C-alpha positions as CSV (number, residue, x, y, z in Angstrom):
1,M,-6.3,-10.4,3.9
2,P,-3.4,-10.0,2.7
3,R,-0.5,-8.0,4.7
4,L,0.1,-4.6,2.5
5,P,4.0,-4.3,2.4
6,L,5.9,-0.9,3.2
7,L,5.9,0.6,0.0
8,S,8.0,4.3,-0.7
9,T,5.9,6.3,-3.4
10,V,7.9,5.8,-6.3
11,E,7.0,1.7,-5.5
12,V,2.8,2.6,-5.3
13,V,3.0,5.3,-8.5
14,K,5.0,2.8,-10.6
15,A,2.3,0.2,-9.6
16,L,-1.1,1.8,-10.2
17,S,0.5,3.5,-13.2
18,K,-0.3,0.1,-14.6
19,I,-3.8,0.2,-14.3
20,G,-4.1,4.1,-16.2
21,Y,-3.0,5.8,-13.1
22,V,-1.1,8.8,-14.8
23,F,0.8,11.8,-12.7
24,D,-1.8,15.1,-12.6
25,H,0.2,17.4,-10.5
26,Q,1.5,17.9,-6.5
27,S,0.0,20.0,-3.7
28,G,2.5,19.9,-1.0
29,S,3.6,16.3,-0.3
30,H,1.9,15.0,-2.3
31,V,1.7,13.5,-5.2
32,I,-2.4,13.1,-7.5
33,L,-3.0,10.7,-9.8
34,R,-5.6,10.6,-12.5
35,N,-7.0,7.5,-14.6
36,D,-7.4,8.0,-17.8
37,Q,-9.7,5.5,-18.3
38,P,-13.7,5.6,-16.9
39,P,-14.0,6.1,-14.3
40,H,-11.7,8.8,-14.0
41,R,-10.4,7.9,-10.6
42,R,-8.1,9.8,-8.6
43,A,-5.3,8.8,-5.8
44,V,-3.8,11.0,-3.1
45,V,-0.4,9.3,-2.7
46,P,2.0,11.1,0.1
47,N,5.7,11.5,-1.0
48,R,7.4,9.5,1.3
49,K,10.6,6.9,2.1
50,E,7.7,4.7,3.3
51,V,4.5,5.1,2.5
52,P,2.1,3.4,6.1
53,R,0.1,0.6,6.0
54,G,-3.1,2.3,7.2
55,T,-2.5,5.5,3.9
56,L,-1.3,2.0,1.8
57,R,-4.9,0.5,2.4
58,A,-6.7,3.5,1.5
59,I,-5.2,4.7,-1.9
60,V,-5.7,1.0,-2.4
61,R,-9.4,1.6,-2.1
62,E,-9.2,5.0,-3.8
63,A,-8.2,3.6,-6.8
64,G,-11.2,0.3,-6.5
65,L,-8.7,-2.6,-6.2
66,T,-8.6,-4.1,-4.2
67,P,-5.3,-5.3,-1.3
68,E,-4.4,-8.8,-3.5
69,E,-5.2,-6.5,-7.4
70,F,-3.0,-4.4,-5.8
71,I,0.1,-6.6,-4.8
72,K,-0.4,-8.8,-8.1
73,L,0.2,-5.1,-9.7
74,L,3.5,-4.9,-7.5
75,S,5.6,-7.6,-9.8
């Protein structure tokens, strides 16, 4: 399993937007993204300079991706 890089909130949102996630709303220090395509999943990203790797792994899992698929979205 590849090691996920340290990314900012902006980088995570940009990567998820490539697969249909759009900004839904912000609740405190968390950005809520919603997928426009079925199954209409949500992803919650903390608004930080660097999202911790464990949190990023959970976000990737929430989005229904593998770490490998997510890393491909970064390029």
